N, C-alpha and C positions, 0 to 999 in steps of 0.2 A: 363540070367543073359552074352550073348552077347550084346544084344540088350543095357541093362545096365552100361556095358563098352560102349560101342558106343557114349551112351550119356554123360558118366564123359569124355572121351574123347573130345569130340562137347567145351562143359559146359572151358573143362580148355585152348581150341583151343580163345577160345569167350575170356578168361579171360586174357591169355597171348596176344588177340591181344590190342593192340595199336593204334586210332581212327590216325587218324592227325589235328582235330578241338587237341585235348590231347599233340598232337606233340608240338602244338604255345601254344596254352598255357603255360607250360612248357622252353621250349624260350626267349616265356616271361617273363618270375618265375625268370629265371634269370637272364634275361638284367638287368629286374630293381632288383633286389638282389647283380649285378655282379659292385663292387663299382667302377667310372673312376676318373683317376689322369689324369693331367695336369700334365708332363713331364717337364717340362719348371717352373711350383712352384717347384714344390719336388724341380730341380740344386739350381731354387735356394737357398729350404730350406736346403737343405744340405751344398752348399756353403755360407750362413746366420750360421749355426749350427757351422761345421767346422775351421771358424775364428772364433768364437768364443770362442772355448775353441782354438785355436795356440794360440789370441792377449792373454788368460788366464795362457796359459803357460806364453807366451812373460815374460808379464809381472814378471812371478813369476824369471822367471834367472833374469829381469834385476834390480829387488829390491832384491836380493840375492846379486850380482854380486857388489851393490852398498851395504850388507852391509863388503864387503869382501870377498866372497866368491871367489874359481879358477872358472875358465866357468867347468871345469867336475863338480865339485863340485854343482855347482850352477843344469849344466843341470840334477843332481842327483838328486837334492834337487827338482827339475819344475817336472821328474818325479814319483816322489813318494808321492809330494801333491799335480797331479793329481789325480794317481791313486786311494789314499784314497779320493778323494772327487769324485769320480766316485763311489766312494766300497759306501761309506755315500747316497748318494741320490740312487744308488740302494737298498740301505738295507732301506732308509723309502718314497721308488717306485718312486721319484719324477725322474728320469732316464730313464724307457720305455716309461711312460709321453714327454720326451726332442727328445728323442731315433728313437718314434710314428715323432715324428714334424719337428722331422732335418736327416729324415732317414742317408742315409751311410755316412753324415757329423756327426751324433754322437758317427757311431759303427762304422768308418775305423781310429779314432787317439783311443791314449790308453785307454782315460778313456772307447772304448765301448771295446778292451780287457780286462778292468780291470771286471765288467760288467758280459760279458760272463761267466768271473770267482766266480764270483759273486749271481749272482741270480739263481745257479742251487745247491748254494750251498745254498741258506737261504729256498729254494723251500725245498730242500731235510733235510733242518737237524732234521723232524719228526718224519724222517725213523732211526737219529741212525747217531752214532757218526762213526763207522764205513763205514755201506749198504747206507746211504743216501749222508750223503758228501763227502764219502772217495771217495764211487766208482762214482757220480755220477759228482763231484764237474766242473771237465773238459770231459761233456759229449758234452762240445757246442767248448770249449773253446783246446782242446783237437786234434781238427781236425789240427787245422792254428797250433798248439806247433811242431803233427809229422811233418805235410807238407813244414813243416817253415827248418826246420833239413834236413829231405834231400833235398832240392831243395837246402842250404848252400854245405846239402857234397857232391852234385852232381858239387853244380859250384866249387869248389873249389879243388876236383876233373881234370875240368878241365880248370881248374890255373895251376893245378899242372902239365897238363899234358903238355901244352905250351909254361908254365918255362923252362918243362927240354929239348924240343922238341929247344931253341931258341927260338919259334912266340911269345914269349913276353917278 
């Protein structure tokens, strides 16, 4: 019985030992599977994508102002239309392609925030209105809203203290 246990232990040790050749093969496999990105190309794509979104926003602003809207109303319409287009593109599964190509250029402006709300809503709609959409809609955007609110509250508090003390 003791001999069988020793043989089992020895077999387990042999099974758990990884040879140097296996380590080399694994690291080569990892190297092949890991995508290589060029930082310069990524930055250029992000710049172009974000720039095109901003140009579209500026075009909406100019068009709204030429129709006689005041600057604030034109800005509101610009935001609403950019969010609407982003949500529609997310719904038609086009925005993820734009984001994959343009990286942070597509995700930083208001369009990326709209996508981060619409994508979970679309993904979890099959789970129902309450437990699907209601519970999951802010999975991506929730932390942004939370930390944005907390940061603005803290900065407001600092500003108030500086104003009360006469520094500002």
